[in-house]
N, C-alpha and C positions, 0 to 999 in steps of 0.2 A: 195901192202898193202892189208891186210884183211879187210873185212867190215861186220859188224853185221847188218843184214837186219831187217826191221820191221816184227813183228809177223804177220802171222804164218810162214813165211819163216825162214830159219835158216842157220847160218854159222856152218859147222861141222868140228871139229878138230879130225882127227884120231890119236890115240895113238898107234904107230906101231914100235917104235925103242927103244933100250936100252938107258938109260940116257946119255950115251956118244956118241950116234949115231950108235953104233954097232947093230948087229942082236940080237934079243932076243933068249935065250936058251930054250930048252924044247918045249912043245906044244905052239903054237902061243898064245900070249896074245892079245886079241882083245878088245879094249876099245875105247870110243869116248866121246866127249863133243860137244853139240850143243848149240848155243846162238841165241836168238831172242830178239829184243828190243820193248818195248812199251814206252809211254811217261814217265812213272814213275817207270819202273822196267826192269830188265834184266832177261829173262827166261833162266835158265840154266838146261839142261838135260844131264845126264851122264849115261853111260851104259857100261856093260862088259859081255862078254861071261863067263859063270860060270867057276870058278876055283874050282875043287872038291878036298876036301870040302872047301867051302868058309869060310874064317875067318871073323866072325862077333862078335861084343861085346855083352855082356849079358845085353841088354837094349831093351826096346820096340821100334819097328819101328817108325820113326819120331822123335826120341829123339836126342838132341844135345849131342855128345860124345866127351869130351876132349881126345886127343890122338888117334883120329880115324885113323890116318896114320899108326897105328900098325896093322891094319886089311886090308882086301881087300877093296880098295877105288879108286875112280877116282877123280882127283882134277882139278879145274879151277882157274887160277890166272889171275887177271886183274890189270894192273898198269897204273899210270899216268906218264907223261914225267919226273916229278920231283922225281920219285923213290918210291912214296907211292904205296901200293898195297893191294889188297883184295884177300883172299884165301877162296874158297869154296870146302869142301870135301863132297862127297856123297858116302856112303858105301853100300856094298853088302846086308846089312840087312835093308836098308831104313833109316839109321842114317845120321846125317850131323854134320859138324863143319864149322862155319864161323868165320874168323879172319881178322882184318885189321892191316897193318904194316906201320910204318912211314919210315922205311928203312929195308934192309935185316935183318930178324929175330928180329926186334925191334917192339914188339907188341904195337899197339896203342889202340886197342879195341878188346874185345872178344865176344861181343854180347850175353853174358851169360844170361842177363835179358830180352832178346828179343827172338822171335820165328819165325822160317821159317816153313811154311807148305809144307812138302815134299810129293809128290805123288810118291809112290814106287810100282813096280810090279816085282816080282820074279817068274821065271818059272824054269823048269828043265834045260833049255839051257842058260838062260841069266837073267840079271836084269837091270832095268832102274829106275832112280830116277829123279824127275823134281821139280823145285821150282822157284818162282819169287823172285829175290833179289831186295829189294827196292833200287832205284837209289841213295838215300842219303847214303847208306852203301858203295858205290863205290867211289874210288878216281876220281875226275873230272879234266879235261876230260880224259876219258879212252883212252890210247894211245898204250898199249901193252897187249897181251894175250898169254897164253900157257896152255896146258893141259897135265896132268900126270896121271899115274896109278901105283898102288903098289899091287902086288899079287904074290904068290909063291916065295917070295924073290926077285922078279924082280922089277926094278924101270924103268918104261917106260915113254916115252915122245912123244909129238907131234913134237916139234922142240927142238933138243938138245941145252943145255945151257952152255956146257963146264965145265971145272974143272976136278980135279983129283979123285973126288968121287961124288956119287949122292947128289945133292943139288938143289932142285927146287927153292930156294929163290935167284934167279939171274934175277930180272926183267929187267935189262938193256939188257939182251940177248933174251928176248921174241920177237916174231914177232910183227911188228907194226899192229895196228888195228884202225879202226874208227867206230863210231856209228853215222850214219847220223841222223841229227835232235837233237843230243845231243851236247851241247857245254858247256864250263865252265859257261857261263852266262845264259843259258836257264834252 
């Protein structure tokens, strides 16, 4: 079982395989998600080696962008044992999208009226984005986690989730995780 440590330590999920577990084609897609816990938030950092040219939306860095999955993005999904889950997408241009689901692809909340402060750094070689997701946005208790990346037409995963086509919305197939100090009652 994976464990999200207290900040500043982090659990890192490398995104290194194609969605079905096969090898990625073309130049290697190098992406990762790191998770750290505080009492009231989960720090999520995502990064990817640059995919030239990076596909980014026409919006200012730090903006919430609906449909961000159409661009170069790294995604983190966190699920409870009952199938509710949270999806955070962090994009190559410093954009984000946060969504909550009651069941696979059944949106429960889009957080459009709320804001995440995203710290973003892009260089010639890579980009990283980091933000603190409020604990109350996440399904409790967090029981499963997975990380994904989309770039160059590739759909990459940390842990393959099965199926006959790319579909990241399979929380029952995510690896188990626990966040010490977090419980449904605390």
